[in-house]
DOMIKE-388957 format. One record per residue: x, y, z of N, C-alpha, C, CB in turn; residue number from 0. Coordinates in Angstrom, 2 decimals. Glycine has a CB too. Example, Ala and Ser with C-alpha at 12.3 -4.5 7.8 and 13.67 -1.06 7.14 Angstrom:
2
nX,nY,nZ,caX,caY,caZ,cX,cY,cZ,cbX,cbY,cbZ,resi
13.19,-5.69,7.80,12.30,-4.50,7.80,13.20,-3.30,7.80,11.31,-4.47,9.05,0
12.85,-2.25,7.08,13.67,-1.06,7.14,12.90,0.03,7.87,14.08,-0.60,5.72,1
//
This chain:
139
nX,nY,nZ,caX,caY,caZ,cX,cY,cZ,cbX,cbY,cbZ,resi
29.80,-4.63,-2.37,30.43,-5.91,-2.11,29.37,-6.98,-1.84,31.39,-5.79,-0.92,0
28.46,-6.68,-0.90,27.45,-7.67,-0.55,26.52,-7.95,-1.71,26.65,-7.22,0.66,1
26.20,-6.91,-2.48,25.32,-7.12,-3.62,25.99,-7.98,-4.68,24.91,-5.78,-4.23,2
27.30,-7.83,-4.84,27.98,-8.65,-5.85,28.01,-10.11,-5.42,29.41,-8.14,-6.09,3
28.19,-10.37,-4.14,28.17,-11.75,-3.65,26.78,-12.35,-3.85,28.57,-11.81,-2.15,4
25.75,-11.57,-3.52,24.38,-12.06,-3.72,24.07,-12.25,-5.19,23.38,-11.12,-3.08,5
24.60,-11.38,-6.04,24.37,-11.51,-7.48,25.00,-12.79,-8.02,24.93,-10.31,-8.22,6
26.20,-13.10,-7.57,26.83,-14.35,-8.00,26.02,-15.56,-7.54,28.27,-14.44,-7.46,7
25.57,-15.50,-6.31,24.76,-16.59,-5.78,23.44,-16.70,-6.55,24.49,-16.38,-4.29,8
22.85,-15.56,-6.88,21.59,-15.54,-7.61,21.78,-16.14,-9.01,21.04,-14.10,-7.72,9
22.91,-15.85,-9.64,23.18,-16.40,-10.97,23.35,-17.92,-10.92,24.42,-15.75,-11.57,10
23.88,-18.43,-9.84,24.12,-19.88,-9.74,22.90,-20.66,-9.29,25.25,-20.14,-8.77,11
22.15,-20.12,-8.35,21.06,-20.89,-7.76,19.67,-20.43,-8.16,21.17,-20.84,-6.28,12
19.52,-19.23,-8.66,18.22,-18.72,-9.04,17.68,-17.73,-8.02,17.24,-19.85,-9.21,13
16.54,-17.15,-8.36,15.94,-16.09,-7.56,15.37,-16.57,-6.23,14.85,-15.42,-8.34,14
14.58,-17.62,-6.28,13.85,-18.03,-5.08,14.76,-18.43,-3.92,12.94,-19.18,-5.41,15
15.78,-19.23,-4.14,16.64,-19.57,-3.00,17.35,-18.35,-2.40,17.67,-20.59,-3.42,16
17.75,-17.41,-3.26,18.44,-16.22,-2.73,17.47,-15.36,-1.93,19.07,-15.40,-3.88,17
16.26,-15.17,-2.44,15.28,-14.37,-1.70,14.90,-15.06,-0.38,14.02,-14.12,-2.56,18
14.85,-16.39,-0.39,14.60,-17.12,0.84,15.74,-16.90,1.84,14.43,-18.63,0.56,19
16.98,-16.96,1.35,18.12,-16.71,2.24,18.11,-15.30,2.80,19.43,-16.96,1.51,20
17.74,-14.33,1.97,17.68,-12.95,2.44,16.62,-12.82,3.53,17.37,-11.97,1.27,21
15.46,-13.46,3.34,14.41,-13.43,4.35,14.86,-14.04,5.66,13.17,-14.15,3.85,22
15.51,-15.18,5.56,15.99,-15.84,6.79,17.10,-15.04,7.44,16.47,-17.26,6.47,23
17.98,-14.43,6.65,19.04,-13.56,7.17,18.41,-12.41,7.93,19.96,-13.03,6.02,24
17.41,-11.78,7.31,16.72,-10.65,7.94,16.12,-11.08,9.27,15.62,-10.09,7.00,25
15.46,-12.23,9.28,14.83,-12.71,10.50,15.85,-13.00,11.59,14.01,-13.96,10.22,26
16.96,-13.64,11.22,17.99,-13.97,12.20,18.56,-12.71,12.83,19.10,-14.79,11.55,27
18.90,-11.73,12.01,19.51,-10.53,12.57,18.51,-9.60,13.23,20.25,-9.79,11.50,28
17.23,-9.74,12.90,16.20,-9.01,13.65,16.15,-9.58,15.07,14.80,-9.12,12.95,29
16.20,-10.90,15.19,16.22,-11.51,16.52,17.53,-11.18,17.24,16.05,-13.04,16.41,30
18.64,-11.15,16.50,19.94,-10.82,17.11,19.95,-9.40,17.65,21.06,-11.00,16.09,31
19.22,-8.50,16.99,19.14,-7.12,17.47,18.53,-7.10,18.87,18.30,-6.25,16.51,32
17.56,-7.94,19.10,16.94,-8.01,20.42,17.81,-8.68,21.47,15.64,-8.73,20.33,33
18.86,-9.32,21.06,19.74,-10.02,22.00,21.08,-9.33,22.21,19.97,-11.43,21.51,34
21.24,-8.14,21.71,22.51,-7.44,21.86,22.74,-7.04,23.30,22.56,-6.20,20.96,35
24.03,-6.96,23.66,24.39,-6.66,25.04,24.80,-5.22,25.26,25.50,-7.56,25.49,36
25.07,-4.49,24.20,25.51,-3.11,24.34,25.56,-2.42,22.99,26.87,-3.05,25.01,37
26.09,-1.23,23.00,26.12,-0.41,21.79,26.99,-1.05,20.71,26.64,0.99,22.12,38
28.13,-1.61,21.07,29.03,-2.19,20.07,28.39,-3.40,19.38,30.36,-2.61,20.73,39
27.76,-4.27,20.15,27.13,-5.44,19.52,25.88,-5.04,18.73,26.77,-6.48,20.60,40
25.18,-4.00,19.18,24.04,-3.51,18.42,24.51,-2.97,17.07,23.30,-2.41,19.22,41
25.57,-2.18,17.05,26.09,-1.63,15.80,26.60,-2.75,14.88,27.23,-0.63,16.08,42
27.29,-3.72,15.44,27.79,-4.84,14.64,26.63,-5.65,14.06,28.70,-5.75,15.49,43
25.62,-5.91,14.86,24.46,-6.65,14.40,23.76,-5.91,13.26,23.48,-6.89,15.55,44
23.59,-4.62,13.40,22.92,-3.84,12.36,23.75,-3.74,11.09,22.60,-2.46,12.88,45
25.06,-3.68,11.22,25.94,-3.62,10.05,25.84,-4.92,9.24,27.40,-3.37,10.48,46
25.91,-6.05,9.92,25.81,-7.34,9.24,24.39,-7.54,8.70,26.19,-8.50,10.20,47
23.41,-7.11,9.45,22.01,-7.17,9.04,21.81,-6.43,7.72,21.10,-6.59,10.13,48
22.33,-5.23,7.61,22.21,-4.43,6.39,22.92,-5.06,5.21,22.74,-3.05,6.62,49
24.07,-5.67,5.47,24.81,-6.33,4.39,24.05,-7.49,3.80,26.14,-6.80,4.90,50
23.35,-8.23,4.61,22.58,-9.36,4.10,21.30,-8.97,3.42,22.28,-10.30,5.22,51
20.73,-7.85,3.85,19.46,-7.41,3.27,19.65,-6.54,2.04,18.67,-6.64,4.30,52
20.89,-6.27,1.67,21.17,-5.36,0.56,20.67,-5.87,-0.78,22.64,-5.10,0.47,53
20.48,-7.14,-0.93,20.10,-7.70,-2.22,18.62,-7.77,-2.49,20.66,-9.03,-2.35,54
17.79,-7.25,-1.60,16.35,-7.38,-1.78,15.87,-6.66,-3.04,15.62,-6.85,-0.56,55
16.13,-5.39,-3.15,15.60,-4.63,-4.29,16.19,-5.08,-5.63,15.85,-3.15,-4.10,56
17.49,-5.33,-5.73,17.98,-5.90,-6.99,17.37,-7.27,-7.29,19.49,-6.01,-6.96,57
17.14,-8.06,-6.26,16.53,-9.38,-6.47,15.10,-9.28,-6.94,16.58,-10.18,-5.19,58
14.36,-8.34,-6.38,12.98,-8.14,-6.80,12.94,-7.65,-8.25,12.26,-7.14,-5.87,59
13.82,-6.73,-8.59,13.87,-6.23,-9.97,14.19,-7.36,-10.95,14.91,-5.10,-10.10,60
15.11,-8.21,-10.57,15.46,-9.34,-11.44,14.31,-10.33,-11.54,16.72,-10.04,-10.92,61
13.62,-10.57,-10.44,12.46,-11.45,-10.48,11.38,-10.90,-11.40,11.89,-11.66,-9.07,62
11.15,-9.61,-11.33,10.15,-9.00,-12.20,10.55,-9.14,-13.67,9.95,-7.52,-11.85,63
11.83,-8.94,-13.94,12.30,-9.08,-15.32,12.16,-10.52,-15.81,13.75,-8.62,-15.44,64
12.30,-11.47,-14.91,12.22,-12.88,-15.28,10.78,-13.37,-15.38,12.97,-13.72,-14.28,65
9.94,-13.00,-14.44,8.63,-13.62,-14.33,7.47,-12.80,-14.86,8.38,-13.93,-12.92,66
7.65,-11.50,-15.06,6.53,-10.65,-15.48,6.71,-10.17,-16.91,6.39,-9.46,-14.56,67
5.60,-9.95,-17.54,5.63,-9.36,-18.87,6.02,-7.89,-18.74,4.25,-9.51,-19.60,68
6.63,-7.32,-19.77,7.11,-5.93,-19.66,6.04,-4.93,-19.24,7.68,-5.50,-20.98,69
4.82,-5.08,-19.71,3.79,-4.10,-19.35,3.35,-4.23,-17.89,2.58,-4.26,-20.26,70
3.65,-5.35,-17.23,3.27,-5.57,-15.83,4.35,-5.11,-14.85,2.98,-7.03,-15.60,71
5.55,-4.89,-15.32,6.68,-4.62,-14.43,6.57,-3.30,-13.69,7.95,-4.64,-15.21,72
6.13,-2.26,-14.37,6.06,-0.94,-13.73,5.06,-0.96,-12.57,5.66,0.13,-14.75,73
3.91,-1.57,-12.78,2.92,-1.64,-11.71,3.45,-2.46,-10.53,1.59,-2.24,-12.23,74
4.09,-3.59,-10.84,4.64,-4.43,-9.78,5.72,-3.69,-9.00,5.20,-5.73,-10.36,75
6.60,-2.99,-9.71,7.65,-2.24,-9.03,7.05,-1.13,-8.17,8.64,-1.64,-10.05,76
6.03,-0.47,-8.68,5.35,0.56,-7.90,4.72,0.00,-6.64,4.29,1.23,-8.74,77
4.13,-1.19,-6.75,3.52,-1.81,-5.57,4.58,-2.20,-4.53,2.72,-3.04,-5.98,78
5.74,-2.64,-5.01,6.82,-2.97,-4.07,7.26,-1.72,-3.32,8.03,-3.61,-4.81,79
7.48,-0.64,-4.05,7.90,0.61,-3.40,6.81,1.15,-2.49,8.28,1.66,-4.46,80
5.55,1.04,-2.90,4.45,1.47,-2.05,4.42,0.66,-0.76,3.11,1.33,-2.79,81
4.57,-0.67,-0.91,4.58,-1.53,0.27,5.74,-1.21,1.21,4.65,-2.98,-0.15,82
6.89,-0.89,0.63,8.05,-0.54,1.48,7.78,0.74,2.26,9.31,-0.37,0.62,83
7.17,1.71,1.62,6.88,2.98,2.31,5.80,2.80,3.37,6.45,4.05,1.31,84
4.74,2.05,3.01,3.68,1.80,3.99,4.18,0.93,5.14,2.47,1.14,3.30,85
5.07,0.00,4.81,5.67,-0.82,5.87,6.47,0.03,6.84,6.56,-1.91,5.27,86
7.22,0.98,6.30,7.97,1.90,7.16,7.05,2.76,8.01,8.87,2.79,6.33,87
5.91,3.12,7.46,4.95,3.92,8.21,4.23,3.09,9.28,3.92,4.55,7.26,88
3.98,1.82,8.98,3.24,0.97,9.92,4.12,0.36,11.01,2.54,-0.14,9.16,89
5.42,0.30,10.77,6.31,-0.35,11.73,6.22,0.24,13.14,7.72,-0.26,11.24,90
6.23,1.56,13.32,6.12,2.08,14.70,4.82,1.65,15.39,6.20,3.59,14.69,91
3.75,1.55,14.63,2.47,1.13,15.21,2.55,-0.34,15.62,1.31,1.35,14.22,92
3.08,-1.18,14.74,3.23,-2.61,15.06,4.13,-2.79,16.27,3.79,-3.39,13.85,93
5.24,-2.07,16.30,6.16,-2.20,17.43,5.53,-1.70,18.72,7.45,-1.42,17.16,94
4.73,-0.65,18.65,4.04,-0.16,19.86,3.08,-1.22,20.39,3.26,1.15,19.55,95
2.41,-1.91,19.50,1.51,-3.00,19.92,2.32,-4.14,20.54,0.67,-3.53,18.72,96
3.44,-4.51,19.90,4.27,-5.57,20.45,4.85,-5.18,21.80,5.40,-5.91,19.48,97
5.17,-3.90,21.98,5.72,-3.44,23.26,4.71,-3.58,24.41,6.16,-1.98,23.15,98
3.43,-3.66,24.08,2.44,-3.87,25.14,2.52,-5.28,25.70,1.02,-3.60,24.60,99
3.00,-6.23,24.87,3.03,-7.63,25.27,4.42,-8.16,25.59,2.43,-8.46,24.20,100
5.45,-7.53,25.03,6.83,-7.97,25.20,7.70,-6.78,25.58,7.36,-8.65,23.91,101
8.85,-7.09,26.17,9.83,-6.02,26.33,10.46,-5.75,24.96,10.93,-6.40,27.40,102
11.39,-4.80,24.88,11.93,-4.45,23.56,12.67,-5.61,22.92,12.85,-3.25,23.67,103
13.34,-6.43,23.73,14.05,-7.59,23.17,13.08,-8.64,22.63,14.96,-8.22,24.24,104
12.05,-8.92,23.38,11.04,-9.88,22.95,10.28,-9.42,21.72,10.08,-10.15,24.08,105
10.11,-8.11,21.58,9.42,-7.57,20.40,10.20,-7.87,19.13,9.22,-6.06,20.55,106
11.52,-7.72,19.19,12.34,-8.03,18.02,12.29,-9.52,17.71,13.80,-7.58,18.25,107
12.29,-10.36,18.73,12.21,-11.79,18.51,10.85,-12.19,17.93,12.45,-12.54,19.83,108
9.77,-11.60,18.44,8.43,-11.91,17.93,8.31,-11.48,16.46,7.35,-11.21,18.79,109
8.82,-10.31,16.13,8.77,-9.84,14.75,9.60,-10.75,13.84,9.28,-8.40,14.66,110
10.73,-11.20,14.34,11.58,-12.11,13.58,10.87,-13.43,13.30,12.89,-12.36,14.33,111
10.20,-13.97,14.29,9.47,-15.23,14.10,8.33,-15.07,13.11,8.91,-15.74,15.44,112
7.64,-13.95,13.16,6.54,-13.69,12.25,7.05,-13.61,10.80,5.81,-12.40,12.63,113
8.13,-12.88,10.58,8.65,-12.72,9.23,9.23,-14.03,8.70,9.72,-11.62,9.19,114
9.92,-14.78,9.54,10.54,-16.03,9.06,9.51,-17.10,8.75,11.53,-16.55,10.08,115
8.29,-16.96,9.22,7.27,-17.96,8.92,6.69,-17.78,7.53,6.16,-17.88,9.95,116
6.92,-16.66,6.87,6.32,-16.37,5.57,6.93,-17.05,4.37,6.37,-14.95,5.35,117
8.25,-17.11,4.21,8.81,-17.56,2.94,8.93,-19.08,2.76,10.15,-16.97,2.76,118
8.25,-19.86,3.56,8.45,-21.31,3.51,8.07,-21.92,2.18,7.66,-21.97,4.60,119
7.07,-21.36,1.49,6.64,-21.93,0.22,7.43,-21.42,-0.97,5.20,-21.64,0.01,120
8.43,-20.60,-0.76,9.14,-19.98,-1.87,9.93,-20.98,-2.70,10.07,-18.91,-1.36,121
10.40,-22.03,-2.09,11.19,-23.03,-2.82,10.64,-24.43,-2.57,12.68,-22.96,-2.42,122
9.32,-24.54,-2.60,8.71,-25.83,-2.25,8.89,-26.90,-3.32,7.27,-25.64,-1.99,123
9.33,-26.54,-4.52,9.58,-27.52,-5.56,8.32,-28.07,-6.21,10.36,-28.64,-5.00,124
7.19,-27.44,-5.95,5.95,-27.93,-6.53,5.92,-27.68,-8.03,4.75,-27.26,-5.85,125
5.01,-28.35,-8.67,4.89,-28.22,-10.12,4.56,-26.78,-10.51,3.82,-29.18,-10.66,126
3.66,-26.15,-9.78,3.30,-24.77,-10.08,4.51,-23.86,-9.95,2.17,-24.29,-9.16,127
5.31,-24.10,-8.94,6.51,-23.30,-8.74,7.49,-23.48,-9.89,7.18,-23.65,-7.41,128
7.68,-24.73,-10.33,8.61,-24.98,-11.44,8.09,-24.40,-12.74,8.85,-26.49,-11.60,129
6.80,-24.54,-12.99,6.24,-24.00,-14.23,6.29,-22.48,-14.25,4.81,-24.47,-14.41,130
6.09,-21.87,-13.11,6.11,-20.41,-13.06,7.51,-19.85,-13.23,5.53,-19.93,-11.75,131
8.53,-20.67,-12.96,9.89,-20.17,-13.04,10.38,-20.02,-14.48,10.81,-21.09,-12.28,132
9.63,-20.57,-15.44,10.02,-20.39,-16.83,9.72,-18.97,-17.27,9.31,-21.40,-17.74,133
10.58,-18.43,-18.05,10.41,-17.05,-18.52,9.20,-16.95,-19.45,11.68,-16.56,-19.23,134
8.37,-15.98,-19.17,7.21,-15.74,-20.03,7.63,-14.93,-21.24,6.09,-15.01,-19.25,135
6.99,-15.19,-22.32,7.24,-14.37,-23.50,6.09,-13.41,-23.66,7.42,-15.25,-24.78,136
6.38,-12.17,-24.04,5.29,-11.19,-24.20,4.37,-11.58,-25.36,5.87,-9.77,-24.43,137
3.09,-11.24,-25.26,2.15,-11.61,-26.32,2.41,-10.87,-27.62,0.72,-11.35,-25.86,138
//
């Protein structure tokens, strides 16, 4: 369900705005996780969080199909999957470091602020961004 809604939005607005929305959704619900009051709100927050983040991998695959030449796609997809696995492996270490400076709630908020600061240039409207959005043709 959530993927179909994101797919419709992606078809209307393009890749970059949808990926920006997914990033901001992720950041908002990461911070919301740190602000939950009990088990019920934690479960609700995580359920909504997962629904909004569901479009990441289909969006990345579509971006690769749009912006990369066919021979570059496999390597790019492999790097995305590698990064996801390494990110999962590094997360406990990062959280342990954050726990030294913040309580568990503050750690989620700090992580949310860090992630939300990244995608600001994704839809900057610059000439390079517009030129790159045109589909490349294979040589």
